[in-house]
C-alpha atoms as one frame of an Amber mdcrd trajectory, in Angstrom:
protein
   6.346  61.751  77.322   5.368  64.742  79.930   4.456  63.476  83.506   0.722
  64.533  83.427   0.233  62.688  79.995   1.346  59.186  81.344  -1.607  58.107
  83.344  -4.131  58.808  79.942  -1.450  57.139  78.200  -1.464  54.262  80.188
  -5.574  54.146  80.443  -5.390  54.136  76.509  -3.011  51.488  75.619  -2.706
  49.016  78.274  -6.258  47.465  77.765  -5.562  47.031  74.084  -2.334  45.427
  75.195  -4.021  43.162  77.233  -6.851  42.084  75.041  -4.440  41.448  72.275
  -2.141  38.950  74.593  -5.629  37.636  75.783  -6.875  37.307  72.131  -3.924
  35.074  71.196  -3.707  33.111  74.435  -7.021  31.753  74.698  -7.242  29.971
  71.341  -3.744  28.692  72.298  -4.882  27.375  75.625  -7.916  26.130  73.930
  -6.054  24.393  70.897  -6.382  21.175  72.598 -10.243  21.129  71.997 -10.649
  22.377  68.734 -14.438  23.111  68.915 -13.756  25.431  71.953 -11.059  26.997
  69.698 -13.273  27.564  66.888 -15.813  29.268  69.012 -12.978  31.522  70.237
 -12.127  32.263  66.685 -15.938  33.193  66.050 -16.049  35.433  68.994 -12.902
  37.197  67.722 -14.606  37.653  64.350 -17.747  39.067  66.247 -15.700  41.485
  68.079 -14.397  43.035  64.931 -17.960  42.995  63.131 -19.267  44.620  66.500
 -16.282  47.077  66.112 -16.915  48.312  63.222 -20.850  48.635  63.702 -19.829
  50.722  66.954 -18.214  53.395  64.915 -21.589  53.661  63.023 -24.022  52.975
  65.383 -22.332  54.158  68.691 -19.986  57.300  67.471 -22.251  58.263  64.317
 -25.676  57.928  65.390 -26.527  55.553  62.620 -27.725  51.957  62.794 -27.090
  49.998  59.590 -28.774  46.659  59.512 -27.386  45.590  56.323 -23.754  45.200
  58.033 -24.154  41.505  57.591 -25.131  41.949  53.895 -21.789  43.811  53.345
 -19.936  40.968  54.901 -21.423  38.599  52.732 -20.439  40.673  49.712 -16.736
  40.365  50.733 -17.081  36.920  51.298 -18.670  35.904  48.176 -16.024  38.229
  46.187 -13.149  36.276  48.218 -14.460  32.888  47.561 -15.230  33.497  43.760
 -11.679  35.376  43.376  -9.806  32.186  44.929 -12.080  29.793  42.934 -10.299
  31.368  39.727  -6.789  30.953  40.824  -6.465  34.133  42.936  -4.382  34.123
  46.177  -6.479  34.869  49.192  -4.065  37.355  50.445  -4.906  38.993  47.023
  -8.657  38.453  47.087  -8.790  39.652  50.860  -8.294  43.136  50.133 -10.443
  43.344  46.960 -13.619  41.761  48.842 -12.751  44.173  51.658 -12.883  47.324
  48.864 -15.840  45.804  47.384 -17.783  45.618  50.513 -16.570  49.209  51.484
 -18.012  50.689  47.965 -21.077  49.102  48.417 -21.287  50.222  52.080 -20.662
  53.575  50.933 -22.988  53.533  48.082 -25.896  51.913  50.469 -25.051  54.474
  53.029 -26.228  57.383  50.852 -29.829  57.068  52.472 -28.401  58.195  55.685
 -27.942  61.581  54.208 -31.589  62.230  53.966 -33.616  59.804  56.437 -32.567
  59.733  60.023 -33.132  57.619  63.208 -35.868  55.124  62.819 -36.221  55.971
  59.433 -32.689  55.169  58.241 -32.961  51.819  60.294 -36.091  50.911  58.293
 -34.234  51.541  55.295 -31.295  49.739  55.911 -33.432  46.736  56.729 -35.001
  46.827  53.619 -31.416  47.130  51.904 -30.202  43.958  54.082 -33.362  41.953
  52.672 -32.680  42.981  49.084 -29.030  41.881  49.567 -30.217  38.604  51.035
 -32.324  37.887  47.731 -29.332  39.064  45.512 -27.464  36.318  47.320 -30.381
  33.836  46.712 -31.200  34.735  43.050 -27.965  35.190  41.747 -26.895  31.517
  41.887 -24.245  31.359  39.298 -22.087  33.460  41.899 -23.632  32.261  44.916
 -25.079  28.866  44.242 -28.179  30.262  45.824 -29.843  28.679  48.872 -27.588
  25.499  48.632 -24.666  27.738  49.469 -20.876  27.117  48.612 -18.833  24.555
  50.310 -15.562  23.055  50.932 -14.106  26.642  50.671 -10.226  26.152  50.911
  -7.807  27.927  53.645  -5.604  30.250  52.655  -2.146  29.117  51.608   0.753
  30.304  53.608   4.535  30.698  52.350   6.399  27.937  51.981   3.302  25.466
  51.265   0.520  24.244  53.248  -2.544  26.001  54.517  -3.535  28.413  57.403
  -5.316  26.094  59.699  -6.406  26.133  63.506  -4.532  28.050  65.610  -2.466
  29.747  62.890  -5.827  31.278  61.670  -7.204  32.007  65.063  -3.970  33.882
  65.735  -4.646  36.088  62.619  -8.106  36.494  63.282  -7.141  37.774  66.825
  -4.584  40.198  65.164  -7.142  41.725  63.107  -9.732  42.323  65.897  -6.977
  44.398  67.946  -5.963  46.080  64.931  -9.828  47.193  64.473  -9.911  47.957
  67.951  -6.745  50.152  67.895  -8.028  51.930  64.821 -11.240  52.870  66.284
  -8.992  54.399  69.372  -7.178  56.383  66.772 -10.481  57.708  64.910 -12.328
  58.569  68.298  -9.486  60.697  69.712  -9.032  62.514  66.086 -10.764  65.545
  64.922 -12.923  63.106  62.481 -13.930  61.155  65.400 -14.933  64.580  67.244
 -17.214  65.535  64.144 -18.718  62.170  64.070 -19.838  62.565  67.824 -21.003
  66.028  66.663 -23.286  64.628  63.894 -24.368  61.698  66.093 -25.734  64.631
  68.546 -27.400  66.830  65.898 -26.198  66.941  62.244 -28.104  70.134  61.884
 -26.145  72.210  64.353 -22.799  70.290  62.982 -23.456  71.413  59.522 -24.178
  75.132  60.559 -20.671  75.022  62.405 -19.050  74.030  58.943 -18.872  70.277
  59.298 -19.339  68.489  55.915 -21.854  66.272  57.148 -22.288  64.575  53.870
 -18.560  63.696  53.631 -18.523  62.631  56.965 -21.091  59.928  57.166 -19.949
  58.553  53.885 -16.551  58.495  55.274 -17.856  56.599  58.344 -19.880  54.238
  55.811 -16.467  53.408  54.172 -14.612  52.862  57.415 -17.075  51.022  58.851
 -17.703  48.684  55.771 -13.997  47.908  55.871 -14.636  46.162  59.200 -17.602
  44.287  57.775 -15.366  43.016  54.418 -12.344  42.006  56.553 -14.356  39.999
  58.860 -16.640  38.678  55.978 -13.212  37.389  54.202 -11.804  35.850  57.036
 -15.194  34.258  58.060 -15.624  32.454  54.430 -12.456  30.023  54.624 -12.759
  30.071  58.529 -16.164  28.426  58.415 -15.734  26.533  55.079 -19.157  27.279
  54.059 -21.489  30.127  53.397 -24.926  30.506  52.133 -27.416  33.608  52.007
 -28.596  32.755  55.503 -24.701  33.241  56.849 -25.427  36.936  55.929 -28.984
  37.677  56.713 -30.785  40.186  58.930 -30.675  38.115  61.787 -26.636  38.041
  61.849 -27.030  41.964  61.433 -29.542  42.143  64.359 -26.914  40.016  66.409
 -23.924  42.328  65.518 -26.252  45.298  66.865 -27.350  43.554  69.877 -23.868
  43.156  70.841 -22.808  46.904  70.498 -26.118  47.852  72.297 -25.522  45.098
  75.123 -21.983  45.988  75.931 -22.600  49.875  75.706 -22.675  51.951  72.165
 -20.098  54.793  72.026 -17.577  53.177  73.970 -14.165  51.334  72.864 -14.653
  48.311  75.061 -18.474  47.854  75.724 -19.052  46.154  72.471 -16.030  44.115
  72.692 -17.309  42.649  76.126 -20.810  42.334  74.440 -19.673  40.477  71.902
 -17.665  38.091  74.050 -20.412  37.425  76.016 -23.197  37.025  73.285 -21.059
  35.677  70.440 -20.452  32.180  72.098 -23.895  31.546  73.142 -25.431  30.226
  69.936 -22.156  27.567  69.788 -22.167  26.578  73.385 -26.000  25.862  73.406
 -26.761  24.618  69.842 -28.446  21.672  71.283 -30.630  23.818  73.799 -32.458
  26.272  71.428 -35.189  27.386  73.767 -32.614  28.074  76.633 -30.380  29.979
  74.171 -33.082  32.036  73.175 -34.301  32.798  76.500 -30.937  33.441  77.936
 -30.542  36.146  75.268 -33.730  37.647  76.406 -33.149  37.668  79.608 -29.624
  39.193  79.430 -30.745  41.965  77.033 -33.851  42.738  79.239 -31.596  42.728
  82.454 -29.159  45.182  80.860 -31.696  47.474  79.332 -33.381  47.707  82.838
 -30.460  47.922  85.066 -27.750  49.472  82.926 -29.502  51.273  80.045 -26.422
  52.171  78.903 -25.172  48.746  78.416 -22.626  46.682  80.116 -20.070  49.924
  80.118 -22.480  52.307  81.973 -22.428  49.805  85.121 -18.562  49.700  84.710
 -18.170  53.287  84.517 -19.961  53.895  87.674 -17.360  51.675  89.774 -14.318
  53.035  87.990 -12.610  56.193  88.665 -13.222  58.570  85.696  -9.752  59.140
  84.884  -9.363  55.609  84.255 -11.994  55.262  81.417 -11.588  58.885  80.031
 -11.174  57.184  76.801 -14.083  54.828  77.226 -17.020  57.187  77.644 -20.329
  56.222  76.451 -22.085  58.319  73.768 -22.715  62.157  75.354 -23.185  65.466
  74.596 -20.335  67.201  72.732 -19.800  70.642  71.951 -19.674  70.503  68.103
 -17.501  73.520  67.929 -14.484  71.332  69.156 -14.897  69.113  66.444 -15.441
  71.885  63.488
């Protein structure tokens, strides 16, 4: 590697390596307290989801509030396939692909609707998905939900439980972040950024906006699908409320809170916000107030999210690959 490229390479890879080590180490250290280890596992799942939401909201400029519904499609696929004898490891890619195809189809309104109008449309789509989960009771068991979901089997017999499951989630979260890094630094990522800034100008400059948006929805939905497939056996219970609009809003808040259009902003947003409902489950009022105070504080003090405040204190070279949404010359992306 040329010497002039070394600092940039280190700036890109050492945070990912540190995150991967921490993601595996934290559940290991907490394994003596299963509840705290479970909270760590759920936090890692939300990091995976927030990373996928960030691709769509932060880098493509679309706010898909049906994100949780896509995770639910994958979860129900996996649960139903494993109930008829499929291996979880075969059901996972099928459920993920189903979520991706559904996400691509449901993303079609983004080709004509922009901004608030697309967000409103995605909210309606999420509501329809949730109603589908309720009324197709032969598949989803309706509001009663599906309980006692078996854990994935592992070679040699036995089930993937406890720390082993959390390590799998940690690895998937790290892979998700690494994939986003590659996308952002690729020509495809630059085209998405150009579309985010001005899709009309991007199309004038020769970027196929339709194809790029649908590709972004397909990839972003993969994140939702993988997370949903892992969520169902990890929790052991799913219902329509597990994947309703409030879950989509929470994932969106993690991205906005941490800093959309950055690699690590949504990760920190998920790390801070995801544990709150579990750690304060006996204090509903305090939980809601704390959520509100944190969001208002960041909105007023750091409108670009936590990443914007961090960026003011760190030399520009150290965060060259983690810049927030900003103006991009679309000619570089064409």
